[in-house]
N, C-alpha and C positions, 0 to 999 in steps of 0.2 A: 830733238828730232821732230820733224814736221809730221803731224797726223795727215793722212791722205784724203779722208772722206768725211763729209758732213751728211747726216741723214736726219730728216725731219718728217713728221706725218701730222696732218690735220684732217678734221672731219668738217665738211661744209654741208649745211642744210640746203642743198640745191641739187637739181638733176645733173647728171654727168655731162649732158650736152651743154648746159649753161656753164659749168665749171671749165669744160674744154674751151669754150669761147673766151672765158676770162683769162686763160693762160696763153692763148694762141692768137688773139686778135689785138692789133696795135692799140686801138682805142681803149681797151681794158688794161692791157699790160702796161701801157704808159700812164695809167692812173693809179693802180694799186702798187705797182713795182717801181717803174721810173716815175719820178715826180714831175718831169717836164716832157713827157711823151715817149713814144717808141715807134719804131718802124719794123716791119717784119715781112719777109717774102717767105710764106709758109710752104716751103718745099725743101727737101734735102739739098744742101748746097746754097740755099737762099740766105741773104744777108739779114741780120737782126741787129738792132741798135736800141739801147735804153739810155734815156737822158735824165740826169739829175741836175740839181743846181750846182754848176761848177764843173761837171765832168760828164762825159759820154763813154759808154762801153759798147764796143762793137763785137760782133761774132758771126757765126755761121750756123744755120740750122743743120742738125745731124739726123734727126729721126722725126717723122710725122706719121703716127698710127692713130687716126682719129678716135677720140674718146678713150684711148688707152695709154699712149706714150708720146710725149713731146720732149725732145732733147736738143740742146744746142751747145756749141763750144763758144766760150767768150774769152777775149784777149785778156791776159794777165801780165804779159811782158810787152813793154812799149816797142813800137816800130815794126810790128809784124802785120803783114797784110792778111785780110780775112781768108784768102785762098790758101795761106800757109799755116793756118792754125792747126795745132796738133799737140802731142805730148811735149812738154817742155816750155810751151809758151801760152797755154790756155788750160782752162778747166772745163770739164763736161758737166752740164746741168741737165738732170733728167727729172721730168714730172711724170709719175705713173698715177693713173686714175682707176678707181674701182668703186662699184656700187655696194653699199652696205645698208640695206633697208631703204629708208627715204633720204639717205645722205650719200655724199660722194667723199671717198677717202682720197686725199692727195698725198702721195709720198714723194718727197723731194730728196734727191741724192746729188751732191756735187762732189766730184772726184778729180784727182790729178794734182793736188797741192804738193805732194812730196817730190814730184818730177819737175816742178817749175824751175827754170834756169834763172834762179834768183838766189840771193844769199839766204842762209838758214834763218836769219833774223827777219828778212822780208817775207819769206814763205810762212814762218810762224805768225807774223803779224797779219798777213793776208788771211790765213786760216782763221785766226781769232776774229777778225773783222767780219768775214763771211759767215762764220758760225753764229755770231750775234745777229748779224744782218738778216739771215734767213729766218730766224725766230721772229723778228719784227715784221719782215715782209709777208710771211705767211699769216701772221695775225692780221695784217692789213687786208690780205686776200679774203680771209674769213669774214672780216667786218664789211668788206666791199660787196661781197656776193649777194646778200639779201636786197640791196638797193638796185640791183640790175633786173630789168624786166625780163620775164621768161621768153 
């Protein structure tokens, strides 16, 4: 049985405005997350694309609440246009930000794995890969943040 949701939380020693920029601006997202760049139209319904060596993942921005919440759906089933992303063919990624003292807490939730229109084996494999991947990607975000000018 596929688990539906991945949850991770990290603390970043940077102001919330800087962390917001790191997760919503293409120049940063394409550095710590996508290894070969990113594009983003930062508005609900806008396109988002992350590029890695050998593959690209496209999606659509779902929520933009500056310095609080950024969410997007990204394609997990081949052959689906961005405008048609929803339950069954994509997962929802949500970044929630909060201030705690001099740090910013980033909470990541990716959900929708159990509803993907894929075989159980493919869903389970995708969940496992994303679960491990988010741990690594958020470590990269934590490491990247101090090197970015305020």
